[in-house]
One Martini backbone bead per residue (centre of mass of N, CA, C, O) as a GRO file, in nm:
protein
  493
    1MET     BB    1   1.259   1.649   0.874
    2PRO     BB    2   1.297   1.673   1.179
    3ILE     BB    3   1.389   1.939   1.359
    4ASP     BB    4   1.577   1.813   1.568
    5LEU     BB    5   1.763   1.678   1.351
    6LEU     BB    6   1.871   1.941   1.217
    7LEU     BB    7   2.062   2.017   1.455
    8TYR     BB    8   2.277   1.772   1.377
    9VAL     BB    9   2.385   1.836   1.090
   10PRO     BB   10   2.615   2.056   1.156
   11LEU     BB   11   2.774   1.816   1.307
   12ALA     BB   12   2.768   1.548   1.136
   13LEU     BB   13   2.898   1.624   0.866
   14PRO     BB   14   3.184   1.707   0.958
   15ALA     BB   15   3.239   1.454   1.118
   16GLY     BB   16   3.221   1.268   0.869
   17ALA     BB   17   3.451   1.402   0.706
   18ALA     BB   18   3.672   1.345   0.913
   19GLY     BB   19   3.637   1.033   0.894
   20LEU     BB   20   3.724   1.008   0.600
   21HIS     BB   21   4.011   1.123   0.633
   22ALA     BB   22   4.102   0.910   0.844
   23ALA     BB   23   4.048   0.658   0.662
   24PHE     BB   24   4.157   0.776   0.347
   25GLY     BB   25   4.243   1.054   0.330
   26TRP     BB   26   4.377   1.261   0.088
   27ARG     BB   27   4.144   1.289  -0.168
   28THR     BB   28   3.953   1.386  -0.418
   29TRP     BB   29   3.687   1.268  -0.299
   30THR     BB   30   3.720   1.371  -0.002
   31ALA     BB   31   3.741   1.667  -0.070
   32TRP     BB   32   3.458   1.686  -0.214
   33ALA     BB   33   3.299   1.579   0.031
   34GLY     BB   34   3.360   1.817   0.214
   35ALA     BB   35   3.219   2.029   0.030
   36ALA     BB   36   2.941   1.882   0.047
   37THR     BB   37   2.899   1.916   0.350
   38ALA     BB   38   2.880   2.220   0.346
   39ALA     BB   39   2.634   2.229   0.161
   40GLY     BB   40   2.461   2.077   0.365
   41GLN     BB   41   2.472   2.279   0.588
   42LEU     BB   42   2.339   2.510   0.433
   43THR     BB   43   2.075   2.359   0.380
   44ALA     BB   44   1.997   2.308   0.674
   45ALA     BB   45   1.993   2.607   0.767
   46ILE     BB   46   1.772   2.694   0.566
   47ALA     BB   47   1.555   2.488   0.662
   48LEU     BB   48   1.553   2.597   0.968
   49ALA     BB   49   1.481   2.908   0.958
   50PRO     BB   50   1.157   2.916   0.939
   51HIS     BB   51   1.135   2.794   1.253
   52LEU     BB   52   1.287   3.092   1.379
   53LEU     BB   53   1.135   3.368   1.337
   54HIS     BB   54   1.046   3.366   1.618
   55HIS     BB   55   1.214   3.500   1.884
   56VAL     BB   56   1.082   3.277   2.107
   57ALA     BB   57   1.158   3.042   1.952
   58ARG     BB   58   1.230   2.690   2.001
   59VAL     BB   59   1.484   2.439   1.941
   60THR     BB   60   1.522   2.117   2.069
   61GLY     BB   61   1.804   1.879   2.153
   62GLY     BB   62   1.857   1.664   2.411
   63GLY     BB   63   1.923   1.929   2.610
   64LEU     BB   64   2.175   2.083   2.442
   65LEU     BB   65   2.013   2.214   2.209
   66ARG     BB   66   1.972   2.543   2.050
   67ALA     BB   67   1.731   2.740   1.849
   68ASP     BB   68   1.738   3.046   1.696
   69ALA     BB   69   1.770   3.303   1.492
   70LEU     BB   70   2.069   3.349   1.559
   71THR     BB   71   2.155   3.065   1.502
   72GLY     BB   72   2.059   3.041   1.210
   73PHE     BB   73   2.236   3.264   1.100
   74MET     BB   74   2.518   3.145   1.190
   75LEU     BB   75   2.493   2.883   1.026
   76ILE     BB   76   2.497   3.026   0.748
   77VAL     BB   77   2.780   3.158   0.786
   78ILE     BB   78   2.942   2.910   0.828
   79ALA     BB   79   2.858   2.748   0.569
   80ALA     BB   80   2.949   2.961   0.358
   81VAL     BB   81   3.245   2.970   0.433
   82ALA     BB   82   3.296   2.667   0.415
   83LEU     BB   83   3.243   2.628   0.114
   84ILE     BB   84   3.481   2.806   0.020
   85ALA     BB   85   3.713   2.665   0.183
   86THR     BB   86   3.667   2.365   0.083
   87TRP     BB   87   3.687   2.418  -0.219
   88THR     BB   88   3.975   2.549  -0.219
   89SER     BB   89   4.123   2.312  -0.081
   90VAL     BB   90   4.146   2.123  -0.314
   91HIS     BB   91   4.361   2.312  -0.466
   92HIS     BB   92   4.556   2.387  -0.240
   93ILE     BB   93   4.660   2.103  -0.162
   94ASP     BB   94   4.751   2.016  -0.439
   95ALA     BB   95   4.965   2.233  -0.475
   96GLU     BB   96   5.131   2.165  -0.217
   97GLN     BB   97   5.199   1.876  -0.305
   98ALA     BB   98   5.331   1.947  -0.584
   99ALA     BB   99   5.556   2.133  -0.425
  100GLY     BB  100   5.637   1.969  -0.149
  101ARG     BB  101   5.484   2.112   0.126
  102MET     BB  102   5.293   1.843   0.143
  103SER     BB  103   5.202   1.568   0.284
  104SER     BB  104   4.978   1.311   0.320
  105ALA     BB  105   4.963   1.342   0.627
  106ASP     BB  106   4.908   1.643   0.627
  107ALA     BB  107   4.646   1.628   0.462
  108ARG     BB  108   4.489   1.447   0.654
  109ARG     BB  109   4.508   1.639   0.898
  110TYR     BB  110   4.364   1.871   0.766
  111GLY     BB  111   4.088   1.735   0.712
  112ILE     BB  112   4.021   1.672   1.007
  113LEU     BB  113   4.051   1.957   1.137
  114VAL     BB  114   3.859   2.133   0.968
  115HIS     BB  115   3.595   1.960   1.029
  116SER     BB  116   3.621   1.986   1.340
  117PHE     BB  117   3.599   2.289   1.340
  118LEU     BB  118   3.310   2.304   1.224
  119ALA     BB  119   3.175   2.150   1.450
  120ALA     BB  120   3.257   2.337   1.686
  121MET     BB  121   3.115   2.590   1.584
  122GLY     BB  122   2.830   2.470   1.575
  123ALA     BB  123   2.821   2.403   1.882
  124THR     BB  124   2.846   2.693   1.988
  125VAL     BB  125   2.568   2.806   1.860
  126LEU     BB  126   2.384   2.546   1.972
  127ALA     BB  127   2.422   2.590   2.261
  128ASP     BB  128   2.225   2.588   2.567
  129ASN     BB  129   2.499   2.584   2.729
  130LEU     BB  130   2.740   2.771   2.862
  131GLY     BB  131   2.955   2.544   2.904
  132LEU     BB  132   2.941   2.420   2.619
  133MET     BB  133   3.023   2.671   2.472
  134TRP     BB  134   3.303   2.690   2.597
  135VAL     BB  135   3.410   2.417   2.506
  136ALA     BB  136   3.370   2.458   2.197
  137LEU     BB  137   3.558   2.704   2.171
  138GLU     BB  138   3.810   2.568   2.283
  139ALA     BB  139   3.826   2.354   2.063
  140THR     BB  140   3.912   2.554   1.839
  141THR     BB  141   4.189   2.613   1.955
  142VAL     BB  142   4.316   2.333   1.944
  143ILE     BB  143   4.273   2.275   1.644
  144THR     BB  144   4.401   2.543   1.510
  145ALA     BB  145   4.689   2.523   1.622
  146PHE     BB  146   4.781   2.296   1.411
  147LEU     BB  147   4.719   2.479   1.158
  148VAL     BB  148   4.910   2.715   1.209
  149GLY     BB  149   5.173   2.494   1.255
  150HIS     BB  150   5.198   2.301   0.990
  151ARG     BB  151   5.510   2.364   0.894
  152ARG     BB  152   5.723   2.370   1.140
  153ASP     BB  153   5.830   2.644   1.167
  154ARG     BB  154   5.918   2.916   1.335
  155GLU     BB  155   5.675   3.101   1.260
  156GLY     BB  156   5.447   2.890   1.309
  157LEU     BB  157   5.515   2.814   1.606
  158GLU     BB  158   5.501   3.101   1.722
  159ALA     BB  159   5.203   3.150   1.640
  160ALA     BB  160   5.080   2.905   1.790
  161TRP     BB  161   5.170   2.984   2.076
  162LYS     BB  162   5.044   3.258   2.089
  163TYR     BB  163   4.758   3.160   2.037
  164VAL     BB  164   4.737   2.968   2.285
  165VAL     BB  165   4.807   3.161   2.516
  166LEU     BB  166   4.609   3.394   2.466
  167CYS     BB  167   4.344   3.224   2.437
  168SER     BB  168   4.374   3.090   2.720
  169VAL     BB  169   4.345   3.342   2.880
  170GLY     BB  170   4.069   3.422   2.768
  171ILE     BB  171   3.918   3.153   2.834
  172ALA     BB  172   3.966   3.177   3.138
  173MET     BB  173   3.796   3.430   3.176
  174ALA     BB  174   3.538   3.301   3.063
  175PHE     BB  175   3.524   3.086   3.281
  176LEU     BB  176   3.489   3.288   3.519
  177GLY     BB  177   3.222   3.398   3.408
  178THR     BB  178   3.074   3.129   3.420
  179VAL     BB  179   3.094   3.089   3.727
  180CYS     BB  180   2.939   3.343   3.805
  181VAL     BB  181   2.672   3.262   3.670
  182TYR     BB  182   2.634   3.006   3.835
  183ALA     BB  183   2.625   3.138   4.113
  184ALA     BB  184   2.374   3.316   4.047
  185ALA     BB  185   2.184   3.075   3.968
  186LEU     BB  186   2.178   2.920   4.236
  187HIS     BB  187   2.023   3.166   4.392
  188THR     BB  188   1.748   3.101   4.204
  189GLY     BB  189   1.726   2.758   4.197
  190GLY     BB  190   1.938   2.625   4.066
  191HIS     BB  191   2.067   2.308   3.917
  192GLY     BB  192   2.327   2.215   3.804
  193THR     BB  193   2.366   2.249   3.460
  194GLY     BB  194   2.088   2.397   3.422
  195ALA     BB  195   2.184   2.681   3.528
  196LEU     BB  196   2.335   2.726   3.227
  197ASP     BB  197   2.089   2.773   3.075
  198TRP     BB  198   1.950   3.004   2.880
  199THR     BB  199   1.657   2.960   2.954
  200PHE     BB  200   1.693   2.997   3.256
  201LEU     BB  201   1.840   3.272   3.267
  202LEU     BB  202   1.624   3.444   3.122
  203ALA     BB  203   1.385   3.366   3.322
  204HIS     BB  204   1.589   3.471   3.586
  205ALA     BB  205   1.712   3.766   3.553
  206ASP     BB  206   1.568   3.925   3.796
  207ARG     BB  207   1.741   3.729   4.020
  208LEU     BB  208   2.010   3.821   3.960
  209ASP     BB  209   2.317   3.929   4.057
  210PRO     BB  210   2.448   4.224   3.957
  211GLY     BB  211   2.743   4.203   4.052
  212VAL     BB  212   2.813   3.929   3.924
  213ILE     BB  213   2.727   4.002   3.632
  214ARG     BB  214   2.929   4.230   3.595
  215LEU     BB  215   3.178   4.046   3.616
  216ALA     BB  216   3.104   3.841   3.396
  217ALA     BB  217   3.088   4.045   3.159
  218GLY     BB  218   3.377   4.144   3.168
  219LEU     BB  219   3.510   3.870   3.127
  220ALA     BB  220   3.371   3.801   2.859
  221VAL     BB  221   3.481   4.033   2.689
  222LEU     BB  222   3.779   3.954   2.730
  223GLY     BB  223   3.767   3.656   2.655
  224PHE     BB  224   3.597   3.652   2.385
  225GLY     BB  225   3.752   3.895   2.262
  226THR     BB  226   4.008   3.747   2.208
  227LYS     BB  227   3.882   3.547   1.996
  228ALA     BB  228   3.759   3.807   1.825
  229GLY     BB  229   3.999   4.033   1.806
  230LEU     BB  230   4.001   4.234   2.036
  231ALA     BB  231   4.100   4.502   2.182
  232PRO     BB  232   4.397   4.414   2.367
  233MET     BB  233   4.364   4.081   2.261
  234HIS     BB  234   4.502   4.067   1.938
  235ALA     BB  235   4.808   3.958   1.890
  236TRP     BB  236   4.755   3.672   1.752
  237LEU     BB  237   4.615   3.722   1.473
  238PRO     BB  238   4.830   3.802   1.257
  239ASP     BB  239   5.010   3.544   1.291
  240ALA     BB  240   4.798   3.321   1.245
  241HIS     BB  241   4.681   3.422   0.971
  242SER     BB  242   4.961   3.421   0.816
  243GLN     BB  243   5.030   3.095   0.870
  244ALA     BB  244   4.792   2.983   0.775
  245PRO     BB  245   4.612   2.842   0.569
  246ALA     BB  246   4.406   3.003   0.368
  247PRO     BB  247   4.135   2.854   0.439
  248VAL     BB  248   4.181   2.891   0.746
  249SER     BB  249   4.184   3.194   0.750
  250ALA     BB  250   3.895   3.217   0.642
  251LEU     BB  251   3.766   3.082   0.893
  252MET     BB  252   3.885   3.252   1.121
  253SER     BB  253   3.807   3.532   1.011
  254GLY     BB  254   3.509   3.488   0.881
  255VAL     BB  255   3.386   3.311   1.159
  256LEU     BB  256   3.525   3.273   1.440
  257LEU     BB  257   3.500   3.562   1.536
  258SER     BB  258   3.188   3.560   1.521
  259VAL     BB  259   3.132   3.331   1.716
  260ALA     BB  260   3.268   3.473   1.960
  261PHE     BB  261   3.078   3.723   1.938
  262THR     BB  262   2.817   3.569   2.005
  263ALA     BB  263   2.885   3.525   2.301
  264ILE     BB  264   2.872   3.826   2.368
  265LEU     BB  265   2.573   3.861   2.294
  266ARG     BB  266   2.455   3.667   2.497
  267TYR     BB  267   2.559   3.833   2.741
  268LYS     BB  268   2.417   4.094   2.670
  269ILE     BB  269   2.129   3.996   2.702
  270LEU     BB  270   2.160   3.924   3.004
  271THR     BB  271   2.278   4.192   3.114
  272ASP     BB  272   2.052   4.385   3.024
  273ALA     BB  273   1.831   4.235   3.200
  274VAL     BB  274   1.987   4.315   3.471
  275LEU     BB  275   2.139   4.625   3.413
  276GLY     BB  276   2.126   4.715   3.144
  277PRO     BB  277   2.296   4.889   2.870
  278THR     BB  278   2.538   5.061   2.979
  279TYR     BB  279   2.770   4.865   3.055
  280MET     BB  280   2.812   4.730   2.772
  281ARG     BB  281   2.852   4.986   2.613
  282VAL     BB  282   3.118   5.071   2.736
  283LEU     BB  283   3.283   4.818   2.667
  284LEU     BB  284   3.235   4.819   2.356
  285ILE     BB  285   3.337   5.098   2.282
  286THR     BB  286   3.623   5.048   2.386
  287ALA     BB  287   3.678   4.805   2.192
  288ALA     BB  288   3.625   4.954   1.928
  289LEU     BB  289   3.830   5.185   1.941
  290ALA     BB  290   4.077   5.014   1.988
  291SER     BB  291   4.058   4.838   1.729
  292LEU     BB  292   4.058   5.070   1.517
  293THR     BB  293   4.323   5.199   1.601
  294VAL     BB  294   4.508   4.957   1.550
  295ALA     BB  295   4.435   4.907   1.253
  296ALA     BB  296   4.513   5.192   1.143
  297LEU     BB  297   4.817   5.201   1.240
  298LEU     BB  298   4.910   4.909   1.112
  299LEU     BB  299   4.817   4.951   0.805
  300ILE     BB  300   4.997   5.174   0.693
  301GLY     BB  301   5.291   4.984   0.729
  302GLN     BB  302   5.223   4.743   0.571
  303ARG     BB  303   5.399   4.442   0.412
  304ASP     BB  304   5.166   4.223   0.445
  305TYR     BB  305   4.880   4.083   0.298
  306LYS     BB  306   4.788   3.894   0.527
  307ARG     BB  307   4.806   4.092   0.760
  308MET     BB  308   4.621   4.297   0.644
  309LEU     BB  309   4.371   4.120   0.672
  310ALA     BB  310   4.388   4.081   0.973
  311TYR     BB  311   4.350   4.382   1.053
  312SER     BB  312   4.075   4.401   0.916
  313SER     BB  313   3.939   4.220   1.129
  314ILE     BB  314   3.964   4.408   1.362
  315GLU     BB  315   3.794   4.623   1.248
  316HIS     BB  316   3.526   4.460   1.210
  317MET     BB  317   3.501   4.385   1.515
  318GLY     BB  318   3.473   4.686   1.598
  319LEU     BB  319   3.210   4.738   1.446
  320ALA     BB  320   3.045   4.520   1.588
  321ALA     BB  321   3.080   4.647   1.872
  322LEU     BB  322   2.931   4.909   1.801
  323GLY     BB  323   2.660   4.783   1.733
  324ALA     BB  324   2.621   4.645   2.010
  325ALA     BB  325   2.632   4.905   2.181
  326VAL     BB  326   2.380   5.045   2.072
  327GLY     BB  327   2.129   4.808   2.070
  328THR     BB  328   1.947   4.822   1.848
  329ARG     BB  329   1.774   4.682   1.589
  330LEU     BB  330   1.930   4.823   1.368
  331ALA     BB  331   2.212   4.757   1.475
  332ALA     BB  332   2.171   4.448   1.478
  333ALA     BB  333   2.120   4.408   1.182
  334ALA     BB  334   2.384   4.543   1.083
  335LEU     BB  335   2.571   4.350   1.241
  336LEU     BB  336   2.484   4.086   1.099
  337LEU     BB  337   2.537   4.172   0.814
  338HIS     BB  338   2.842   4.220   0.869
  339ILE     BB  339   2.914   3.934   0.929
  340LEU     BB  340   2.838   3.818   0.654
  341GLY     BB  341   3.000   4.012   0.469
  342HIS     BB  342   3.274   3.948   0.598
  343GLY     BB  343   3.286   3.646   0.552
  344LEU     BB  344   3.283   3.651   0.246
  345ALA     BB  345   3.509   3.857   0.181
  346LYS     BB  346   3.741   3.726   0.356
  347SER     BB  347   3.745   3.446   0.226
  348VAL     BB  348   3.823   3.550  -0.054
  349ALA     BB  349   4.077   3.710   0.021
  350PHE     BB  350   4.242   3.472   0.149
  351THR     BB  351   4.226   3.266  -0.085
  352SER     BB  352   4.354   3.460  -0.297
  353ALA     BB  353   4.613   3.505  -0.134
  354GLY     BB  354   4.707   3.213  -0.147
  355GLN     BB  355   4.745   3.206  -0.456
  356ILE     BB  356   4.954   3.423  -0.469
  357LEU     BB  357   5.159   3.280  -0.285
  358GLN     BB  358   5.198   3.027  -0.469
  359GLN     BB  359   5.300   3.203  -0.723
  360ALA     BB  360   5.504   3.428  -0.585
  361LYS     BB  361   5.649   3.330  -0.304
  362THR     BB  362   5.508   3.577  -0.149
  363SER     BB  363   5.381   3.827   0.113
  364ARG     BB  364   5.497   4.078  -0.010
  365ILE     BB  365   5.389   4.366  -0.141
  366ALA     BB  366   5.653   4.467  -0.296
  367ASP     BB  367   5.668   4.172  -0.467
  368VAL     BB  368   5.374   4.255  -0.583
  369ARG     BB  369   5.319   4.304  -0.931
  370GLY     BB  370   5.096   4.318  -1.184
  371LEU     BB  371   4.845   4.123  -1.145
  372ALA     BB  372   4.643   4.217  -1.373
  373GLY     BB  373   4.837   4.123  -1.608
  374GLY     BB  374   4.916   3.819  -1.513
  375GLU     BB  375   4.622   3.778  -1.322
  376PRO     BB  376   4.310   3.880  -1.363
  377ALA     BB  377   4.120   3.694  -1.206
  378LEU     BB  378   4.265   3.709  -0.936
  379ALA     BB  379   4.270   4.022  -0.918
  380GLY     BB  380   3.970   4.064  -0.919
  381VAL     BB  381   3.892   3.914  -0.659
  382PHE     BB  382   4.084   4.062  -0.466
  383GLY     BB  383   3.993   4.348  -0.524
  384PHE     BB  384   3.682   4.312  -0.457
  385ALA     BB  385   3.725   4.214  -0.173
  386VAL     BB  386   3.857   4.472  -0.065
  387ALA     BB  387   3.621   4.654  -0.143
  388ALA     BB  388   3.422   4.519   0.044
  389LEU     BB  389   3.592   4.577   0.308
  390ALA     BB  390   3.574   4.896   0.251
  391GLY     BB  391   3.247   4.953   0.187
  392LEU     BB  392   3.152   4.906  -0.092
  393PRO     BB  393   2.952   4.910  -0.345
  394PRO     BB  394   2.720   4.632  -0.332
  395PHE     BB  395   2.809   4.553  -0.052
  396PRO     BB  396   2.714   4.481   0.272
  397LEU     BB  397   2.909   4.686   0.426
  398PHE     BB  398   2.771   4.940   0.335
  399ALA     BB  399   2.490   4.893   0.477
  400SER     BB  400   2.599   4.829   0.767
  401GLU     BB  401   2.763   5.095   0.817
  402LEU     BB  402   2.520   5.278   0.778
  403GLY     BB  403   2.342   5.151   1.006
  404ILE     BB  404   2.540   5.205   1.240
  405ALA     BB  405   2.557   5.512   1.204
  406ARG     BB  406   2.253   5.578   1.231
  407SER     BB  407   2.218   5.449   1.513
  408ALA     BB  408   2.428   5.616   1.666
  409VAL     BB  409   2.291   5.889   1.629
  410SER     BB  410   2.018   5.808   1.763
  411ALA     BB  411   2.187   5.730   2.044
  412GLY     BB  412   2.405   5.973   2.097
  413LEU     BB  413   2.701   5.878   1.926
  414GLY     BB  414   2.849   6.091   1.755
  415TRP     BB  415   3.139   6.105   1.871
  416VAL     BB  416   3.210   5.813   1.805
  417LEU     BB  417   3.157   5.830   1.499
  418ALA     BB  418   3.373   6.037   1.435
  419ILE     BB  419   3.611   5.861   1.511
  420VAL     BB  420   3.547   5.623   1.328
  421LEU     BB  421   3.553   5.771   1.054
  422ALA     BB  422   3.852   5.856   1.067
  423LEU     BB  423   3.963   5.563   1.088
  424LEU     BB  424   3.834   5.459   0.822
  425LEU     BB  425   3.988   5.649   0.636
  426VAL     BB  426   4.264   5.531   0.694
  427ILE     BB  427   4.202   5.240   0.620
  428PHE     BB  428   4.112   5.289   0.325
  429ALA     BB  429   4.388   5.411   0.231
  430ALA     BB  430   4.567   5.168   0.300
  431LEU     BB  431   4.421   4.953   0.124
  432ALA     BB  432   4.438   5.102  -0.142
  433ARG     BB  433   4.748   5.131  -0.163
  434HIS     BB  434   4.828   4.828  -0.139
  435THR     BB  435   4.645   4.707  -0.367
  436THR     BB  436   4.732   4.882  -0.603
  437ALA     BB  437   5.033   4.790  -0.594
  438MET     BB  438   4.958   4.493  -0.673
  439LEU     BB  439   4.778   4.531  -0.940
  440LEU     BB  440   4.965   4.734  -1.065
  441GLY     BB  441   5.159   4.740  -1.320
  442PRO     BB  442   5.429   4.568  -1.419
  443ALA     BB  443   5.491   4.254  -1.491
  444PRO     BB  444   5.691   4.022  -1.450
  445ALA     BB  445   5.795   3.803  -1.689
  446GLN     BB  446   5.770   3.533  -1.511
  447ASP     BB  447   5.448   3.598  -1.436
  448ARG     BB  448   5.271   3.584  -1.720
  449SER     BB  449   5.241   3.242  -1.678
  450MET     BB  450   5.104   3.145  -1.401
  451ALA     BB  451   4.862   3.016  -1.512
  452THR     BB  452   4.644   2.752  -1.436
  453ALA     BB  453   4.400   2.522  -1.425
  454ARG     BB  454   4.392   2.522  -1.119
  455GLY     BB  455   4.373   2.828  -1.074
  456ARG     BB  456   4.112   2.870  -1.236
  457GLY     BB  457   3.931   2.678  -1.064
  458ALA     BB  458   3.980   2.831  -0.788
  459VAL     BB  459   3.806   3.092  -0.860
  460THR     BB  460   3.508   3.011  -0.869
  461PRO     BB  461   3.427   3.034  -0.557
  462LEU     BB  462   3.500   3.336  -0.547
  463VAL     BB  463   3.295   3.445  -0.745
  464LEU     BB  464   3.047   3.333  -0.593
  465GLY     BB  465   3.093   3.484  -0.330
  466LEU     BB  466   3.081   3.772  -0.445
  467THR     BB  467   2.797   3.742  -0.573
  468ALA     BB  468   2.651   3.692  -0.308
  469ALA     BB  469   2.732   3.955  -0.176
  470ALA     BB  470   2.608   4.144  -0.386
  471VAL     BB  471   2.311   4.042  -0.358
  472ILE     BB  472   2.280   4.093  -0.051
  473GLY     BB  473   2.354   4.405  -0.069
  474THR     BB  474   2.095   4.462  -0.249
  475VAL     BB  475   1.916   4.182  -0.179
  476LEU     BB  476   1.811   3.998   0.071
  477GLY     BB  477   1.541   3.856   0.068
  478PRO     BB  478   1.514   3.560   0.250
  479LEU     BB  479   1.689   3.686   0.492
  480GLN     BB  480   1.519   3.913   0.623
  481PRO     BB  481   1.345   3.767   0.839
  482LEU     BB  482   1.588   3.646   0.994
  483LEU     BB  483   1.731   3.914   1.056
  484ARG     BB  484   1.494   4.035   1.220
  485ALA     BB  485   1.474   3.816   1.435
  486ALA     BB  486   1.770   3.835   1.538
  487ALA     BB  487   1.753   4.141   1.612
  488ALA     BB  488   1.532   4.099   1.834
  489ILE     BB  489   1.725   3.950   2.028
  490VAL     BB  490   1.964   4.166   2.049
  491GLY     BB  491   1.774   4.415   2.025
  492ALA     BB  492   1.620   4.690   2.104
  493PRO     BB  493   1.337   4.874   2.033
   0.00000   0.00000   0.00000
């Protein structure tokens, strides 16, 4: 297949799956077709990757799409998490319908929205134009708002409105940042929408007004940082992720936050070229420390395991911000590995939490006990997913956090690292305490036969996701050249 056409596959496949659900509704074959399109996305991303290994190489399609190594890496992350989420959706929606919690119309809407969401995330990382990237990321807000409030109860609607309001404020600030970049680009000889092309902006970075770019970068960190779940604009995240269907929570936490953070990385590349690394380093260190502090304090007394996973996402986005702040190639490689490892682990954690919720009928940590005795397979994947999120080997987050720590020391940020390590210790203790309480102890008698054929089948993609994470954490293998090429784009030598 021609390389240019490969760029459209990550957009066309989920759009086609959304069309299938619109035309035929949620049926067994359309649900599995949706999972197959995610597998096709992953195949296309892997096929595209070898063409993007040189960090200055670009593949363009129709003047709107652009792919470099960072794009290729993020397409793999999106597709990998999408495969887990869409595969588990087959079992999740069947169980919801069987329990009478979801109608056929709701299931149809779910299929349309989930695959439209995947297409919008693909468009965000593929966009060559800064304005198009903003539009695609805003589209994810509109689409997922309906998924967050899918049950139409008070809690779901409140979470959906909070999500829409806060993310709209954030995306409005990002829009102002886009306008600032456009104004700066016009003064360099740019014209029309082409003035917002990344290709044009990077080529003329030395002629952009530093004051305007400083303002644009600040607005971008606040705006896109809202969507990435960075403090202090994080308040929507725990409510939205706790109310959305489990596979949607997996997509939002496992990859949407990282897609939004990729927009910050793009701004960082441009800002560093204009202002040097100091300005963005200060902004990102501030966001990192604020995010880790919020996560540590709120995880200690957390009573809901879905919200526990949501606050864990704030923690990991804080670590990603720290890696970006350091800004070296080692830090960039660790940051990107962190994004992939977090995506795999968090998608498994949220989808297994969704199965626990369906069986236990509660999301309260105190009401789930003895899971290891009553449902050992489900307990195993949930426990190992939380262990992966806690940064234990052999999972990727162990290597990525070690890389971020090493690069922070080399960059003279030892004092920041000391604070971060103290906060991570608190977070580790909180996760361990809550998860151990859920897994161990005697299971209630009525819960000892909770397992069903459907439940056991739904564990399969989770085991595969954890296995992939463990393999990547041990041996990067074919991903290593792409990771290095992407790190060369994001990090300084």
